[in-house]
C-alpha positions as CSV (number, residue, x, y, z in Angstrom):
1,M,179.2,17.2,-58.9
2,R,176.3,17.9,-56.6
3,V,174.2,19.1,-59.5
4,L,174.9,15.8,-61.3
5,N,173.9,13.8,-58.2
6,W,170.6,15.7,-57.7
7,S,169.8,15.4,-61.4
8,A,170.3,11.6,-61.3
9,L,168.1,11.4,-58.2
10,A,165.4,13.5,-59.8
11,L,165.5,11.4,-63.0
12,G,165.4,8.2,-61.0
13,L,162.3,9.4,-59.1
14,A,160.6,10.4,-62.3
15,V,161.2,7.1,-64.0
16,G,160.1,5.2,-60.9
17,S,156.8,7.1,-60.7
18,V,156.1,6.4,-64.4
19,L,157.0,2.7,-64.1
20,S,154.9,2.2,-61.0
21,G,151.8,3.4,-62.9
22,A,149.4,6.2,-62.1
23,A,146.4,5.7,-59.9
24,H,143.3,4.6,-61.7
25,A,139.8,5.7,-61.1
26,Q,137.2,3.2,-60.0
27,A,136.0,1.4,-63.1
28,Y,132.9,-0.1,-61.5
29,D,129.7,2.0,-61.3
30,P,128.1,1.1,-58.0
31,R,124.6,2.0,-59.3
32,Y,124.4,-1.1,-61.5
33,P,124.6,-4.8,-60.4
34,V,126.2,-6.2,-63.6
35,C,129.3,-5.2,-65.5
36,M,130.7,-6.2,-68.9
37,K,134.4,-6.4,-69.5
38,V,135.2,-5.7,-73.1
39,Y,138.5,-6.8,-74.7
40,E,139.4,-5.1,-77.9
41,G,142.4,-6.3,-79.8
42,G,143.6,-4.2,-82.6
43,R,146.4,-3.4,-84.9
44,F,147.9,-1.0,-82.3
45,G,147.4,-3.2,-79.2
46,G,143.8,-2.5,-78.5
47,G,142.7,-2.3,-74.9
48,E,140.0,-3.3,-72.5
49,W,137.4,-1.4,-70.5
50,I,134.6,-2.1,-68.1
51,D,131.0,-1.1,-68.8
52,C,128.8,-1.2,-65.7
53,S,125.5,-0.1,-67.0
54,Y,123.4,-3.4,-67.0
55,T,120.6,-4.4,-64.7
56,S,120.7,-8.1,-65.3
57,L,123.1,-10.8,-66.5
58,P,120.8,-11.8,-69.5
59,Q,120.8,-8.1,-70.6
60,C,124.6,-7.9,-70.4
61,R,125.1,-11.2,-72.2
62,A,122.8,-10.2,-75.0
63,T,124.9,-7.1,-75.5
64,A,128.2,-9.0,-75.2
65,S,127.1,-11.7,-77.7
66,G,129.5,-11.8,-80.7
67,R,132.1,-9.6,-79.0
68,A,135.2,-10.3,-77.1
69,A,133.5,-9.6,-73.8
70,M,132.3,-11.2,-70.6
71,C,129.7,-10.3,-68.0
72,D,130.0,-10.6,-64.3
73,L,128.3,-9.3,-61.1
74,N,129.6,-5.9,-60.0
75,P,131.6,-6.4,-56.8
76,F,131.0,-2.7,-55.9
77,Y,127.2,-2.7,-56.4
78,A,125.4,-0.7,-53.7
79,P,121.7,-1.5,-53.8
80,P,119.4,1.5,-53.1
81,P,118.2,1.7,-49.5
82,P,114.7,0.4,-48.9
83,P,111.9,2.9,-48.7
84,P,111.2,4.2,-45.2
85,R,108.4,2.3,-43.4
86,R,105.3,4.3,-42.8
87,A,103.9,4.3,-39.3
88,H,100.6,2.5,-38.9
89,R,97.8,4.5,-37.5
90,R,95.3,2.8,-35.3
91,H,91.8,3.9,-36.0
92,R,89.5,4.2,-32.9
């Protein structure tokens, strides 16, 4: 009887972890300010993905033209730090 109880518990945990979904990696590349979300419908359900490789909205929109896609600003964009300031030397 104990084996049956433990088996039921293990099965319940396994099903619960599958239904809750696995952790997903970050889809947004923080190096680029614009992302395109592509929706692909197909015979077998299709899918969607995010392509963050654009430097401007017009560039992304030109690529998305004619496709089931939309462009938006990347919420995780991390602009590069400004270059260090040089110290000014005073000439005598």
